[in-house]
N, CA, C and O atoms as CSV, one atom per row, in Angstrom:
chain,resi,resn,atom,element,x,y,z
A,1,MET,N,N,-22.967,18.270,15.335
A,1,MET,CA,C,-22.260,18.456,14.086
A,1,MET,C,C,-22.840,17.494,13.050
A,1,MET,O,O,-23.047,16.314,13.331
A,2,LYS,N,N,-23.090,17.996,11.887
A,2,LYS,CA,C,-23.604,17.172,10.801
A,2,LYS,C,C,-22.451,16.430,10.130
A,2,LYS,O,O,-21.308,16.887,10.144
A,3,ILE,N,N,-22.769,15.294,9.551
A,3,ILE,CA,C,-21.760,14.491,8.858
A,3,ILE,C,C,-21.092,15.311,7.756
A,3,ILE,O,O,-19.879,15.226,7.564
A,4,LYS,N,N,-21.878,16.101,7.035
A,4,LYS,CA,C,-21.296,16.885,5.942
A,4,LYS,C,C,-20.338,17.964,6.433
A,4,LYS,O,O,-19.570,18.523,5.650
A,5,ASP,N,N,-20.384,18.256,7.734
A,5,ASP,CA,C,-19.456,19.226,8.313
A,5,ASP,C,C,-18.116,18.596,8.696
A,5,ASP,O,O,-17.149,19.307,8.971
A,6,LEU,N,N,-18.061,17.269,8.715
A,6,LEU,CA,C,-16.807,16.566,9.020
A,6,LEU,C,C,-15.880,16.595,7.812
A,6,LEU,O,O,-16.354,16.652,6.677
A,7,PRO,N,N,-14.593,16.559,8.030
A,7,PRO,CA,C,-13.676,16.409,6.898
A,7,PRO,C,C,-14.018,15.107,6.162
A,7,PRO,O,O,-14.403,14.125,6.797
A,8,LYS,N,N,-13.883,15.092,4.855
A,8,LYS,CA,C,-14.244,13.910,4.076
A,8,LYS,C,C,-13.543,12.649,4.580
A,8,LYS,O,O,-14.115,11.559,4.533
A,9,SER,N,N,-12.325,12.793,5.055
A,9,SER,CA,C,-11.576,11.621,5.534
A,9,SER,C,C,-12.159,11.025,6.818
A,9,SER,O,O,-11.816,9.901,7.184
A,10,ASP,N,N,-13.034,11.762,7.503
A,10,ASP,CA,C,-13.656,11.281,8.739
A,10,ASP,C,C,-15.092,10.797,8.544
A,10,ASP,O,O,-15.706,10.291,9.484
A,11,ARG,N,N,-15.628,10.945,7.346
A,11,ARG,CA,C,-16.993,10.509,7.078
A,11,ARG,C,C,-17.004,8.991,6.864
A,11,ARG,O,O,-16.144,8.459,6.161
A,12,PRO,N,N,-17.962,8.303,7.462
A,12,PRO,CA,C,-17.950,6.838,7.408
A,12,PRO,C,C,-17.866,6.233,6.007
A,12,PRO,O,O,-17.056,5.332,5.787
A,13,ARG,N,N,-18.656,6.688,5.079
A,13,ARG,CA,C,-18.640,6.079,3.737
A,13,ARG,C,C,-17.313,6.311,3.036
A,13,ARG,O,O,-16.755,5.398,2.427
A,14,GLU,N,N,-16.812,7.531,3.122
A,14,GLU,CA,C,-15.552,7.850,2.478
A,14,GLU,C,C,-14.400,7.089,3.134
A,14,GLU,O,O,-13.474,6.642,2.457
A,15,LYS,N,N,-14.466,6.947,4.447
A,15,LYS,CA,C,-13.448,6.207,5.186
A,15,LYS,C,C,-13.485,4.727,4.796
A,15,LYS,O,O,-12.435,4.095,4.681
A,16,LEU,N,N,-14.671,4.174,4.593
A,16,LEU,CA,C,-14.821,2.787,4.166
A,16,LEU,C,C,-14.144,2.558,2.824
A,16,LEU,O,O,-13.414,1.582,2.647
A,17,VAL,N,N,-14.385,3.450,1.891
A,17,VAL,CA,C,-13.790,3.322,0.564
A,17,VAL,C,C,-12.275,3.458,0.627
A,17,VAL,O,O,-11.550,2.694,-0.011
A,18,ALA,N,N,-11.801,4.425,1.392
A,18,ALA,CA,C,-10.366,4.704,1.438
A,18,ALA,C,C,-9.568,3.689,2.251
A,18,ALA,O,O,-8.445,3.344,1.884
A,19,LYS,N,N,-10.150,3.202,3.370
A,19,LYS,CA,C,-9.369,2.390,4.299
A,19,LYS,C,C,-9.867,0.960,4.469
A,19,LYS,O,O,-9.155,0.125,5.028
A,20,GLY,N,N,-11.069,0.663,4.001
A,20,GLY,CA,C,-11.624,-0.681,4.164
A,20,GLY,C,C,-12.401,-0.831,5.462
A,20,GLY,O,O,-12.155,-0.119,6.436
A,21,ALA,N,N,-13.337,-1.762,5.459
A,21,ALA,CA,C,-14.224,-1.962,6.606
A,21,ALA,C,C,-13.474,-2.326,7.880
A,21,ALA,O,O,-13.896,-1.961,8.977
A,22,GLU,N,N,-12.366,-3.043,7.740
A,22,GLU,CA,C,-11.627,-3.469,8.928
A,22,GLU,C,C,-11.017,-2.301,9.696
A,22,GLU,O,O,-10.593,-2.471,10.839
A,23,ASN,N,N,-10.969,-1.138,9.094
A,23,ASN,CA,C,-10.387,0.041,9.741
A,23,ASN,C,C,-11.432,1.016,10.279
A,23,ASN,O,O,-11.096,2.120,10.706
A,24,LEU,N,N,-12.685,0.606,10.256
A,24,LEU,CA,C,-13.754,1.439,10.790
A,24,LEU,C,C,-14.188,0.933,12.160
A,24,LEU,O,O,-14.104,-0.259,12.455
A,25,LYS,N,N,-14.648,1.850,12.979
A,25,LYS,CA,C,-15.216,1.487,14.275
A,25,LYS,C,C,-16.587,0.859,14.016
A,25,LYS,O,O,-17.200,1.083,12.972
A,26,ASP,N,N,-17.050,0.079,14.977
A,26,ASP,CA,C,-18.381,-0.525,14.849
A,26,ASP,C,C,-19.455,0.548,14.679
A,26,ASP,O,O,-20.404,0.362,13.918
A,27,SER,N,N,-19.307,1.658,15.378
A,27,SER,CA,C,-20.292,2.733,15.267
A,27,SER,C,C,-20.309,3.331,13.862
A,27,SER,O,O,-21.366,3.733,13.374
A,28,GLU,N,N,-19.171,3.394,13.220
A,28,GLU,CA,C,-19.110,3.911,11.847
A,28,GLU,C,C,-19.760,2.943,10.868
A,28,GLU,O,O,-20.447,3.366,9.939
A,29,LEU,N,N,-19.546,1.646,11.073
A,29,LEU,CA,C,-20.177,0.645,10.210
A,29,LEU,C,C,-21.693,0.663,10.379
A,29,LEU,O,O,-22.432,0.597,9.397
A,30,LEU,N,N,-22.153,0.752,11.622
A,30,LEU,CA,C,-23.598,0.845,11.867
A,30,LEU,C,C,-24.154,2.133,11.281
A,30,LEU,O,O,-25.256,2.134,10.732
A,31,ALA,N,N,-23.420,3.215,11.386
A,31,ALA,CA,C,-23.863,4.494,10.821
A,31,ALA,C,C,-24.078,4.382,9.316
A,31,ALA,O,O,-25.021,4.968,8.784
A,32,ILE,N,N,-23.231,3.647,8.630
A,32,ILE,CA,C,-23.390,3.459,7.187
A,32,ILE,C,C,-24.708,2.742,6.900
A,32,ILE,O,O,-25.429,3.110,5.973
A,33,LEU,N,N,-25.020,1.723,7.691
A,33,LEU,CA,C,-26.274,0.999,7.501
A,33,LEU,C,C,-27.494,1.867,7.808
A,33,LEU,O,O,-28.502,1.794,7.104
A,34,LEU,N,N,-27.406,2.682,8.849
A,34,LEU,CA,C,-28.533,3.524,9.241
A,34,LEU,C,C,-28.763,4.696,8.286
A,34,LEU,O,O,-29.888,5.172,8.136
A,35,ARG,N,N,-27.705,5.149,7.655
A,35,ARG,CA,C,-27.712,6.193,6.627
A,35,ARG,C,C,-27.917,7.618,7.120
A,35,ARG,O,O,-27.167,8.507,6.717
A,36,THR,N,N,-28.900,7.871,7.972
A,36,THR,CA,C,-29.180,9.237,8.389
A,36,THR,C,C,-29.395,9.311,9.895
A,36,THR,O,O,-29.719,8.320,10.549
A,37,GLY,N,N,-29.206,10.497,10.414
A,37,GLY,CA,C,-29.462,10.737,11.826
A,37,GLY,C,C,-30.881,11.216,12.030
A,37,GLY,O,O,-31.788,10.881,11.268
A,38,LYS,N,N,-31.053,12.003,13.068
A,38,LYS,CA,C,-32.355,12.607,13.333
A,38,LYS,C,C,-32.095,14.016,13.850
A,38,LYS,O,O,-30.946,14.400,14.066
A,39,ALA,N,N,-33.125,14.757,14.041
A,39,ALA,CA,C,-32.974,16.145,14.480
A,39,ALA,C,C,-32.110,16.222,15.734
A,39,ALA,O,O,-32.431,15.621,16.759
A,40,GLY,N,N,-31.030,16.957,15.642
A,40,GLY,CA,C,-30.155,17.171,16.785
A,40,GLY,C,C,-29.059,16.142,16.983
A,40,GLY,O,O,-28.184,16.331,17.827
A,41,LYS,N,N,-29.089,15.035,16.205
A,41,LYS,CA,C,-28.061,14.002,16.351
A,41,LYS,C,C,-27.678,13.461,14.985
A,41,LYS,O,O,-28.537,13.112,14.175
A,42,ASN,N,N,-26.380,13.395,14.746
A,42,ASN,CA,C,-25.964,12.809,13.478
A,42,ASN,C,C,-25.965,11.292,13.600
A,42,ASN,O,O,-26.072,10.747,14.699
A,43,VAL,N,N,-25.848,10.636,12.497
A,43,VAL,CA,C,-25.970,9.182,12.465
A,43,VAL,C,C,-24.865,8.471,13.257
A,43,VAL,O,O,-25.095,7.389,13.796
A,44,ILE,N,N,-23.689,9.059,13.330
A,44,ILE,CA,C,-22.613,8.441,14.119
A,44,ILE,C,C,-22.958,8.500,15.609
A,44,ILE,O,O,-22.713,7.542,16.341
A,45,GLU,N,N,-23.516,9.602,16.050
A,45,GLU,CA,C,-23.928,9.726,17.451
A,45,GLU,C,C,-25.016,8.705,17.791
A,45,GLU,O,O,-24.981,8.078,18.850
A,46,ILE,N,N,-25.972,8.546,16.892
A,46,ILE,CA,C,-27.046,7.583,17.113
A,46,ILE,C,C,-26.472,6.167,17.165
A,46,ILE,O,O,-26.811,5.391,18.058
A,47,ALA,N,N,-25.617,5.837,16.223
A,47,ALA,CA,C,-25.011,4.504,16.187
A,47,ALA,C,C,-24.217,4.236,17.460
A,47,ALA,O,O,-24.290,3.138,18.012
A,48,SER,N,N,-23.467,5.213,17.929
A,48,SER,CA,C,-22.686,5.052,19.171
A,48,SER,C,C,-23.598,4.811,20.363
A,48,SER,O,O,-23.316,3.953,21.200
A,49,GLN,N,N,-24.688,5.562,20.445
A,49,GLN,CA,C,-25.632,5.383,21.545
A,49,GLN,C,C,-26.268,3.993,21.504
A,49,GLN,O,O,-26.433,3.350,22.540
A,50,ILE,N,N,-26.618,3.542,20.324
A,50,ILE,CA,C,-27.225,2.214,20.181
A,50,ILE,C,C,-26.250,1.144,20.652
A,50,ILE,O,O,-26.629,0.237,21.393
A,51,LEU,N,N,-24.996,1.250,20.222
A,51,LEU,CA,C,-24.010,0.235,20.596
A,51,LEU,C,C,-23.607,0.316,22.067
A,51,LEU,O,O,-23.108,-0.662,22.623
A,52,THR,N,N,-23.816,1.455,22.693
A,52,THR,CA,C,-23.570,1.588,24.128
A,52,THR,C,C,-24.650,0.837,24.913
A,52,THR,O,O,-24.370,0.226,25.944
A,53,LYS,N,N,-25.873,0.894,24.414
A,53,LYS,CA,C,-27.000,0.265,25.115
A,53,LYS,C,C,-27.191,-1.205,24.745
A,53,LYS,O,O,-27.705,-1.986,25.546
A,54,HIS,N,N,-26.780,-1.581,23.536
A,54,HIS,CA,C,-27.030,-2.933,23.035
A,54,HIS,C,C,-25.735,-3.510,22.462
A,54,HIS,O,O,-25.060,-2.858,21.665
A,55,SER,N,N,-25.397,-4.713,22.864
A,55,SER,CA,C,-24.206,-5.352,22.310
A,55,SER,C,C,-24.440,-5.668,20.835
A,55,SER,O,O,-25.582,-5.749,20.383
A,56,LYS,N,N,-23.358,-5.845,20.099
A,56,LYS,CA,C,-23.487,-6.220,18.677
A,56,LYS,C,C,-24.254,-7.525,18.548
A,56,LYS,O,O,-25.116,-7.666,17.682
A,57,LYS,N,N,-23.937,-8.470,19.406
A,57,LYS,CA,C,-24.606,-9.767,19.354
A,57,LYS,C,C,-26.104,-9.602,19.584
A,57,LYS,O,O,-26.917,-10.167,18.852
A,58,ARG,N,N,-26.463,-8.831,20.598
A,58,ARG,CA,C,-27.887,-8.602,20.902
A,58,ARG,C,C,-28.572,-7.874,19.749
A,58,ARG,O,O,-29.691,-8.221,19.371
A,59,LEU,N,N,-27.916,-6.886,19.201
A,59,LEU,CA,C,-28.486,-6.109,18.103
A,59,LEU,C,C,-28.817,-7.009,16.916
A,59,LEU,O,O,-29.858,-6.845,16.279
A,60,LEU,N,N,-27.936,-7.956,16.623
A,60,LEU,CA,C,-28.166,-8.869,15.503
A,60,LEU,C,C,-29.253,-9.895,15.791
A,60,LEU,O,O,-29.774,-10.515,14.863
A,61,GLN,N,N,-29.601,-10.084,17.054
A,61,GLN,CA,C,-30.641,-11.044,17.422
A,61,GLN,C,C,-32.018,-10.401,17.553
A,61,GLN,O,O,-33.015,-11.100,17.738
A,62,MET,N,N,-32.078,-9.081,17.457
A,62,MET,CA,C,-33.341,-8.381,17.663
A,62,MET,C,C,-34.289,-8.578,16.484
A,62,MET,O,O,-33.876,-8.712,15.333
A,63,THR,N,N,-35.559,-8.589,16.819
A,63,THR,CA,C,-36.594,-8.648,15.792
A,63,THR,C,C,-36.865,-7.236,15.281
A,63,THR,O,O,-36.393,-6.249,15.846
A,64,TYR,N,N,-37.619,-7.166,14.225
A,64,TYR,CA,C,-38.029,-5.865,13.683
A,64,TYR,C,C,-38.728,-5.052,14.776
A,64,TYR,O,O,-38.455,-3.862,14.937
A,65,GLN,N,N,-39.624,-5.691,15.522
A,65,GLN,CA,C,-40.367,-4.999,16.578
A,65,GLN,C,C,-39.428,-4.462,17.661
A,65,GLN,O,O,-39.663,-3.384,18.206
A,66,ASP,N,N,-38.372,-5.206,17.974
A,66,ASP,CA,C,-37.384,-4.742,18.951
A,66,ASP,C,C,-36.612,-3.539,18.408
A,66,ASP,O,O,-36.375,-2.563,19.120
A,67,LEU,N,N,-36.229,-3.626,17.149
A,67,LEU,CA,C,-35.410,-2.563,16.548
A,67,LEU,C,C,-36.139,-1.229,16.499
A,67,LEU,O,O,-35.544,-0.193,16.797
A,68,VAL,N,N,-37.424,-1.233,16.126
A,68,VAL,CA,C,-38.140,0.046,16.008
A,68,VAL,C,C,-38.408,0.692,17.362
A,68,VAL,O,O,-38.808,1.855,17.416
A,69,LYS,N,N,-38.197,-0.030,18.444
A,69,LYS,CA,C,-38.342,0.547,19.785
A,69,LYS,C,C,-37.107,1.349,20.197
A,69,LYS,O,O,-37.155,2.106,21.167
A,70,ILE,N,N,-36.016,1.189,19.476
A,70,ILE,CA,C,-34.769,1.889,19.796
A,70,ILE,C,C,-34.840,3.315,19.262
A,70,ILE,O,O,-35.157,3.538,18.094
A,71,ASP,N,N,-34.546,4.262,20.121
A,71,ASP,CA,C,-34.535,5.667,19.726
A,71,ASP,C,C,-33.527,5.870,18.596
A,71,ASP,O,O,-32.344,5.569,18.751
A,72,GLY,N,N,-33.994,6.376,17.477
A,72,GLY,CA,C,-33.116,6.615,16.334
A,72,GLY,C,C,-33.289,5.595,15.223
A,72,GLY,O,O,-32.749,5.774,14.131
A,73,ILE,N,N,-34.044,4.516,15.485
A,73,ILE,CA,C,-34.302,3.522,14.447
A,73,ILE,C,C,-35.791,3.514,14.133
A,73,ILE,O,O,-36.614,3.112,14.955
A,74,ASP,N,N,-36.116,3.960,12.944
A,74,ASP,CA,C,-37.509,3.908,12.501
A,74,ASP,C,C,-37.711,2.664,11.639
A,74,ASP,O,O,-36.805,1.840,11.514
A,75,SER,N,N,-38.881,2.527,11.053
A,75,SER,CA,C,-39.177,1.303,10.300
A,75,SER,C,C,-38.255,1.135,9.099
A,75,SER,O,O,-37.849,0.014,8.792
A,76,ALA,N,N,-37.920,2.215,8.419
A,76,ALA,CA,C,-37.024,2.113,7.250
A,76,ALA,C,C,-35.639,1.650,7.674
A,76,ALA,O,O,-35.039,0.807,7.007
A,77,LYS,N,N,-35.129,2.184,8.762
A,77,LYS,CA,C,-33.801,1.791,9.236
A,77,LYS,C,C,-33.808,0.358,9.759
A,77,LYS,O,O,-32.844,-0.382,9.562
A,78,ALA,N,N,-34.883,-0.032,10.419
A,78,ALA,CA,C,-34.972,-1.392,10.959
A,78,ALA,C,C,-34.925,-2.429,9.844
A,78,ALA,O,O,-34.412,-3.530,10.041
A,79,THR,N,N,-35.451,-2.088,8.689
A,79,THR,CA,C,-35.446,-3.064,7.592
A,79,THR,C,C,-34.087,-3.179,6.921
A,79,THR,O,O,-33.877,-4.112,6.146
A,80,THR,N,N,-33.166,-2.280,7.183
A,80,THR,CA,C,-31.824,-2.392,6.615
A,80,THR,C,C,-30.908,-3.242,7.484
A,80,THR,O,O,-29.838,-3.661,7.042
A,81,LEU,N,N,-31.325,-3.496,8.718
A,81,LEU,CA,C,-30.538,-4.326,9.623
A,81,LEU,C,C,-31.073,-5.753,9.574
A,81,LEU,O,O,-32.280,-5.963,9.462
A,82,PRO,N,N,-30.184,-6.723,9.657
A,82,PRO,CA,C,-30.674,-8.105,9.640
A,82,PRO,C,C,-31.470,-8.411,10.894
A,82,PRO,O,O,-31.036,-8.110,12.006
A,83,TYR,N,N,-32.619,-9.001,10.711
A,83,TYR,CA,C,-33.433,-9.412,11.857
A,83,TYR,C,C,-34.067,-10.747,11.581
A,83,TYR,O,O,-34.795,-11.271,12.425
């Protein structure tokens, strides 16, 4: 399912504006940073998979080279995450 197919109240950016960051799941916050998904997976699915494999703490400690090795994170997305 594409993000645009979700009800507006369930889309990460709209939910952030309406309810505040404290009311979003970690996967939704990461999805906002990543911005887009990839063929066959929306950005929320990718963010959930990343957080399943990597803890938040580990993710924040990764280098650019580590980040681009993660399926779903290309060079543009890696530069939006702190490293």
